[in-house]
Wavefront OBJ file of the C-alpha trace (Angstrom):
o trace
v 3.137 10.410 17.298
v 1.595 8.221 14.639
v -1.468 9.202 12.654
v -4.574 7.093 13.234
v -5.348 4.690 10.410
v -8.775 4.825 8.737
v -11.464 2.347 9.763
v -11.631 -0.838 7.732
v -7.958 -1.084 6.740
v -6.830 -4.598 5.843
v -3.130 -5.487 5.820
v -1.041 -8.137 4.120
v 1.790 -10.019 5.805
v 4.107 -8.351 3.264
v 3.122 -4.956 4.786
v 0.702 -3.471 2.254
v -2.705 -2.089 3.232
v -6.035 -1.976 1.385
v -9.007 0.298 2.013
v -12.377 -0.368 0.364
v -13.615 2.968 -1.010
v -16.737 1.620 -2.692
v -15.925 1.534 -6.414
v -12.169 1.314 -5.893
v -9.631 0.047 -3.386
v -6.836 2.306 -2.150
v -3.500 0.551 -1.566
v -0.405 1.677 0.300
v 2.440 0.581 2.558
v 1.768 0.138 6.266
v 3.117 2.529 8.855
v 5.212 -0.326 10.280
v 6.889 -0.962 6.901
v 7.620 2.738 6.439
v 9.127 2.960 9.945
v 11.407 0.021 9.099
v 12.456 1.556 5.778
v 13.259 5.000 7.131
v 13.248 8.078 4.913
v 11.713 7.289 1.526
v 13.708 8.800 -1.343
v 12.163 7.205 -4.450
v 9.056 5.306 -5.497
v 8.294 3.673 -8.839
v 4.586 3.210 -9.486
v 2.824 1.216 -12.198
v 0.978 2.625 -15.197
v -2.752 3.295 -15.015
v -4.609 0.415 -16.709
v -1.935 -2.077 -15.600
v -3.391 -5.306 -14.225
v -1.839 -7.296 -11.404
v -2.701 -10.520 -9.622
v -2.583 -10.793 -5.858
v 1.030 -11.253 -4.766
v 2.599 -9.733 -7.892
v 5.166 -6.955 -7.566
v 3.499 -3.724 -8.704
v 5.849 -1.043 -7.387
v 9.285 -0.476 -5.902
v 10.353 1.862 -3.160
v 13.760 3.075 -2.070
v 14.744 4.534 1.258
v 18.016 5.662 2.743
v 18.302 2.115 4.156
v 17.069 -0.234 1.414
v 15.155 -0.833 -1.791
v 12.023 -2.972 -1.571
v 9.435 -4.456 -3.855
v 5.775 -3.813 -3.094
v 3.300 -6.627 -3.644
v -0.308 -6.344 -4.755
v -2.488 -7.353 -1.757
v -5.512 -7.948 -4.027
v -5.811 -8.590 -7.740
v -7.036 -5.748 -9.888
v -6.572 -3.060 -12.502
v -4.815 0.207 -11.654
v -7.242 3.104 -12.113
v -5.195 5.842 -10.411
v -1.656 6.348 -9.130
v -0.605 8.879 -6.520
v 1.311 11.192 -8.890
v 2.444 13.425 -6.002
v 4.777 10.666 -4.805
v 6.882 10.810 -7.967
v 8.289 14.226 -7.031
v 7.651 13.984 -3.286
v 8.167 10.374 -2.125
v 8.653 11.666 1.439
v 4.861 12.092 1.636
v 4.794 8.368 2.431
v 6.803 9.091 5.592
v 4.520 11.971 6.542
v 1.218 10.098 6.372
v 0.901 6.610 4.849
v -2.903 6.716 5.015
v -3.822 10.146 3.619
v -0.938 11.424 1.492
v 1.199 8.318 1.070
v -1.190 5.920 -0.638
v 0.264 4.374 -3.781
v -2.508 3.286 -6.154
v -6.230 2.796 -6.491
v -7.494 -0.368 -8.161
v -10.725 -1.864 -9.370
v -10.975 -5.487 -8.307
v -13.362 -8.286 -9.187
v -11.493 -10.638 -6.852
v -11.499 -8.596 -3.627
v -13.876 -10.942 -1.777
v -11.597 -13.914 -2.449
v -8.263 -12.082 -2.243
v -9.077 -10.336 1.028
v -9.500 -13.647 2.886
v -5.765 -13.793 3.604
v -5.544 -10.201 4.819
v -5.464 -9.122 8.448
v -7.440 -6.432 10.206
v -5.103 -3.621 11.243
v -5.085 -4.513 14.956
v -4.238 -8.149 14.189
v -1.511 -7.022 11.802
v -0.006 -4.746 14.483
v 0.056 -7.684 16.931
v 1.750 -9.879 14.336
v 4.574 -7.396 13.657
v 5.026 -6.384 17.300
l 1 2 3 4 5 6 7 8 9 10 11 12 13 14 15 16 17 18 19 20 21 22 23 24 25 26 27 28 29 30 31 32 33 34 35 36 37 38 39 40 41 42 43 44 45 46 47 48 49 50 51 52 53 54 55 56 57 58 59 60 61 62 63 64 65 66 67 68 69 70 71 72 73 74 75 76 77 78 79 80 81 82 83 84 85 86 87 88 89 90 91 92 93 94 95 96 97 98 99 100 101 102 103 104 105 106 107 108 109 110 111 112 113 114 115 116 117 118 119 120 121 122 123 124 125 126 127 128
């Protein structure tokens, strides 16, 4: 049984999600991507204060099946990383929305960058 995603999630075609939290944007990997990867065994997250443009690699993830790069779905500055994932990367498998988020960013370009993102239901149709 999958856990219901929060309202307002936007997804990239490269399988990252973004949630507008007011002052910041929470970013993670979609449930579909995590299902494809299998059991997550390692995640490398960026430093707080790091700045990334939309489409840049900002993290890497390794599973029992493969290693993958994770792309920034919107441009911005990292203001928080999910430190729990460093010692417990399996939290991503447990709940990508609540426990498995990767970073929080501040973005001045969200309005522009979000134009290419899909609403969750449209994303699910695209990967089906």
